[in-house]
Phi, psi and omega in degrees: 000325178292319180296327180278354179081013179290322179247148175244144181266148179189190181239141173262118184243159177241128178289127180289346181267303182266351176067018178265142179275148173209164185247136180241124178296155183305318182295337183257000183290128178222171181291335173240142182224156178252130179292127181288350183264308183253351175083001182284134173270140181212161179279122184271349187302320179298340182268357185272352180291127181055032182270128175270152176290145176248141185243146177227151175292147183240165173055225182300326183285347180273357181287140177280168184300329182270013178241055172076009171055068186303313184293313176303322178295316181296318180294317179296316180296321178300316180293320179293324179294319177295321182290319187273328184056235185286352180282345179290118182261318182197157175208157179206131176272156173060053180267128179263136176251129180246139179286118174247258175271345181279150180273071178232169173258147174301128183201179181226138171257130180298330182206138174235131183234134177243129181223156175281150179268163171286154183305330183283351182286157182287328182240154186285343186229155174237131181239130180241127173248128192235145170245121185242129182236153171279183186299329182265358181282171182225133171282108187269167175300323179294317177304311183296315183297313184293315180290329178296320179293322177295315180299320180294322180292331182268357188298328183277359181277193184277005185243142163283122188256131179236147175252126181247127173247114182243143182213130179279048182186192180265141176286141174280166177300323180294319179295317179299318181294320178299314180293322179297319180291345182283347180294140180271129180288128179266303180196170178235131182223123180053043177080359181252129180272131178253135184243158170284121181273088179230014178254128179239133177236132178229117177263184179299335177297326179269333185277335185280317182290167177293314175265138186310312189252026180301321179267321184297327183291344177288336185251330186240151177275092185223173174274107187295314183258065178295145183242344183234162176293330177298320178291327174295322179293321178293319176298325177299318177300315185282347177259314189253315188277312178227074190306129176249084183282144177286146177285123180269125178291137180224055181119186185292332181231075181293142177274150178301145178292146181255000000 
């Protein structure tokens, strides 16, 4: 981890005046140091006896959960890059959307991805706006509402727009219902409501393997080797919204699942 730059080495010192601890990176360590809290300069040499190095996460890995969730964004982007291959055109983390003439609320997408479409698609480009959470994070009603308004505002443009909710953990029933409610109703026919499939959900089950649905396909009747975001959205329906579980054999004459 040190060779890869994930952790940085330094010293943890205590100010003799205010008694507060602080961390100094190795490159900035000197015989005298200034306390970042009270501003007092002091000699650090008496504190170096039997002193162990202290390590901190660096760069993207050093971001706290309330600072755009660096690790969930990195994991999600890695999976999308594997999924898209040469179709990935551009991506950007931490994109802020501001209300101008569009009927949206000021908000932020943890990740925005632009990809080329397959020739059979209706539009030349695919745009994904994503909310990424760690295992303890929550997809809130506010997250869903704000990104849904952004997707609707972009619908008339040159891109097929998808909303991605990714989580390095399992979604709760409440989160699944919120995401399910974000689907836009298209029409109703013979008592069945048809929705626009533009919501994608990826839990740790999909984010951890090399292939997105390597584990999920063992449990659900889905398209394992999906190639488009539309297929990811359909898989989301069959995994989370209207689960299509595979019948598990339990002996020579398995009974149908109930």
